C-alpha positions in Angstrom: 54.8 -15.3 -74.5 52.4 -13.9 -77.2 52.6 -14.7 -80.9 53.9 -11.2 -81.6 56.7 -11.5 -79.0 57.6 -15.0 -80.3 57.8 -13.7 -83.9 59.9 -10.8 -82.8 62.3 -13.0 -80.7 62.9 -15.3 -83.7 65.4 -14.7 -86.4 64.4 -11.7 -88.5 61.3 -11.3 -86.4 61.9 -7.6 -85.7 62.5 -6.8 -89.3 59.3 -8.6 -90.4 57.3 -6.8 -87.7 58.7 -3.4 -88.7 58.2 -4.0 -92.5 54.6 -5.0 -92.0 54.0 -2.0 -89.7 55.5 0.5 -92.1 53.5 -0.9 -95.0 50.2 -0.9 -93.0 50.6 2.6 -91.7 52.3 3.9 -95.0 53.8 6.9 -93.3 57.3 7.9 -92.1 58.6 7.0 -88.7 61.8 7.6 -86.9 63.4 4.7 -85.0 62.3 6.2 -81.7 58.7 6.5 -82.9 58.6 3.0 -84.2 60.1 1.6 -81.0 57.6 3.5 -78.9 54.6 2.3 -80.9 55.7 -1.4 -81.1 57.5 -1.9 -77.8 54.4 -2.9 -75.7 52.8 -5.2 -78.3 55.9 -6.9 -79.6 58.5 -6.4 -76.9 61.1 -5.0 -79.2 64.1 -3.3 -77.8 65.3 0.0 -79.2 68.6 -1.4 -80.4 66.8 -4.2 -82.3 64.5 -1.7 -83.9 67.4 0.5 -85.1 69.2 -2.5 -86.4 66.2 -3.9 -88.2 65.3 -0.6 -89.9 68.9 -0.2 -91.1 68.8 -3.7 -92.4 65.5 -3.2 -94.2 66.9 0.0 -95.8 70.0 -1.7 -97.0 67.9 -4.5 -98.5 65.8 -1.9 -100.3 62.5 -3.0 -98.7 62.0 0.4 -97.0 63.3 3.9 -97.8 65.5 6.0 -95.6 65.8 9.7 -95.4 68.2 11.7 -93.2 67.3 15.0 -91.6 70.4 16.2 -89.8 71.2 13.6 -87.2 67.8 12.0 -87.4 66.7 9.3 -89.9 63.2 8.5 -90.9 62.0 5.3 -92.5 58.9 4.6 -94.7 57.6 1.9 -97.0 58.9 1.8 -100.6 55.9 3.0 -102.6 56.9 1.1 -105.6 56.5 -2.2 -103.7 53.0 -1.4 -102.6 50.0 -2.4 -104.7 48.6 0.4 -106.9 45.2 1.6 -105.9 42.4 1.5 -108.5 40.4 4.5 -109.7 37.5 3.4 -107.5 39.7 3.1 -104.4 41.2 6.5 -105.1 37.8 8.1 -105.4 36.8 6.4 -102.2 39.8 7.7 -100.5 39.1 11.3 -101.8 35.5 11.0 -100.5 36.8 9.8 -97.1 39.2 12.7 -97.0 36.5 15.2 -97.8 34.2 13.7 -95.1 36.9 13.7 -92.5 37.9 17.2 -93.4 34.4 18.4 -92.8 34.2 16.5 -89.6 37.5 18.1 -88.5 36.2 21.6 -89.3 33.0 20.9 -87.3 35.0 19.7 -84.3 37.4 22.7 -84.5 34.4 25.1 -84.6 32.9 23.3 -81.6 36.2 23.5 -79.7 36.4 27.2 -80.4 32.9 27.7 -79.1 33.6 25.7 -75.9 36.9 27.6 -75.4 35.0 30.9 -75.6 32.4 29.7 -73.2 35.1 28.5 -70.8 36.8 31.9 -71.0 33.5 33.7 -70.2 32.9 31.3 -67.3 36.4 31.8 -65.9 36.1 35.6 -66.1 32.7 35.5 -64.4 32.2 35.8 -60.7 31.4 32.6 -58.7 28.3 32.3 -56.6 30.2 33.0 -53.4 31.9 36.0 -54.9 28.6 37.4 -56.1 27.1 37.0 -52.6 30.0 38.9 -51.1 29.7 41.7 -53.8 25.9 41.9 -53.2 26.5 42.2 -49.4 29.1 44.9 -50.0 26.8 46.9 -52.3 24.0 46.6 -49.7 26.3 48.1 -47.1 27.3 50.9 -49.4 23.6 51.7 -50.2 22.8 51.7 -46.5 25.7 54.1 -45.8 24.7 56.4 -48.7 21.1 56.4 -47.5 22.1 57.3 -44.0 24.4 60.1 -45.3 21.6 61.4 -47.5 19.2 61.5 -44.6 21.6 63.4 -42.5 22.1 66.0 -45.3 18.3 66.3 -45.8 17.7 66.8 -42.1 20.5 69.4 -41.6 19.5 72.9 -40.9 22.6 74.7 -42.1 22.1 74.4 -45.8 23.6 77.1 -48.0 21.1 79.1 -50.0 21.6 79.9 -53.7 22.1 83.6 -52.8 24.8 82.7 -50.3 26.5 80.5 -52.8 26.4 83.2 -55.5 27.9 85.7 -53.1 30.8 83.3 -52.2 31.5 82.6 -55.8 31.6 86.3 -56.7 34.0 86.9 -53.8 36.1 84.0 -55.0 36.3 85.5 -58.5 37.3 88.8 -57.1 40.0 87.4 -55.0 41.2 85.3 -57.9 41.5 88.3 -60.1 43.5 90.1 -57.4 45.7 87.1 -56.9 46.5 87.0 -60.6 47.3 90.7 -60.7 49.6 90.4 -57.7 51.3 87.3 -59.0 51.9 89.1 -62.3 53.4 92.1 -60.5 55.6 89.8 -58.3 56.8 87.9 -61.3 57.8 91.0 -63.2 59.6 92.3 -60.2 61.5 89.1 -59.6 62.4 88.8 -63.3 63.9 92.3 -63.2 65.9 91.5 -60.0 67.2 88.2 -61.6 68.6 90.1 -64.6 71.4 91.4 -62.4 71.5 88.5 -60.0 74.7 86.4 -60.3 73.2 83.1 -59.2 70.3 81.0 -60.5 66.6 81.7 -59.9 66.3 78.7 -57.6 69.2 79.9 -55.4 67.7 83.4 -55.3 64.3 82.0 -54.1 66.1 79.9 -51.4 68.1 82.8 -50.1 65.2 85.2 -50.0 62.8 82.5 -48.7 60.2 82.5 -51.5 57.9 79.6 -51.9 56.3 79.3 -55.4 52.7 78.5 -56.0 53.8 75.4 -58.0 55.6 74.0 -55.0 52.2 74.0 -53.1 50.2 72.6 -56.0 48.1 75.7 -56.7 48.3 74.9 -60.4 50.5 72.9 -62.7 52.3 74.2 -65.7 49.9 72.4 -68.1 46.8 73.6 -66.3 47.5 77.3 -66.1 45.2 79.5 -64.1 42.1 77.5 -65.0 43.0 75.0 -62.2 42.1 77.7 -59.6 38.4 77.6 -60.3 36.6 76.1 -57.4 34.4 73.0 -57.8 31.8 74.7 -55.7 31.3 77.5 -58.2 31.9 75.3 -61.2 30.5 71.7 -60.7 32.2 70.6 -63.8 35.5 70.8 -62.0 36.1 68.2 -59.3 39.6 69.2 -58.1 39.5 71.7 -55.2 41.9 74.6 -54.9 44.9 73.6 -52.7 46.1 75.9 -50.1 49.3 78.0 -50.8 51.4 80.5 -49.1 54.5 82.7 -49.4 57.1 83.2 -46.7 57.7 86.6 -48.1 54.7 88.3 -49.8 55.3 91.0 -52.3 52.7 93.7 -52.4 
């Protein structure tokens, strides 16, 4: 058995060990913390630690503070030797040095955390190899497609394209005129119709442009412009139809 264990096993050994420990550390501990810190070195049981701390508090050798159901114990500051001015200055200098060291370590930790985050978000070597291979396949596919387009003989001339666009604009204006006429006619019928507009359309068999995605309410007629005649627009004009056309 070690000397520490022998002292703890003797009468008042636990109290002496705890008193010396609290004075050396000069900071508050709960009974559980003191037991965890001294168990391995001195072989103290938890019940012995609790009993010894309560005994020391009753004798006035340590102070006791209760926080809810938990109690903490710390050395009586009045029983500790007073530090000289030189010792206090030394302690202040040590605190300043350690504070600077702490700030430097924290800054280093932040830098390493940022570096680790970048590394974790970056692709691995194997992932990069797969991505490069996929890009090479894409490039080969696009190159082949481009060559087929270049070698094709059925290219549309600018004149043909202009003619198609003019025809499209003509048909679009006619569509808008006919739609306006149909809408006015339907509105006039619905004024005396006893049922809802939806029921009327179902009974007559009318399919609206909106049902076929010709244009949405927020887009208006601008959605009808073909991307062929206006490259700035990428959405093609969807097909639409009416079961009953009104001329």
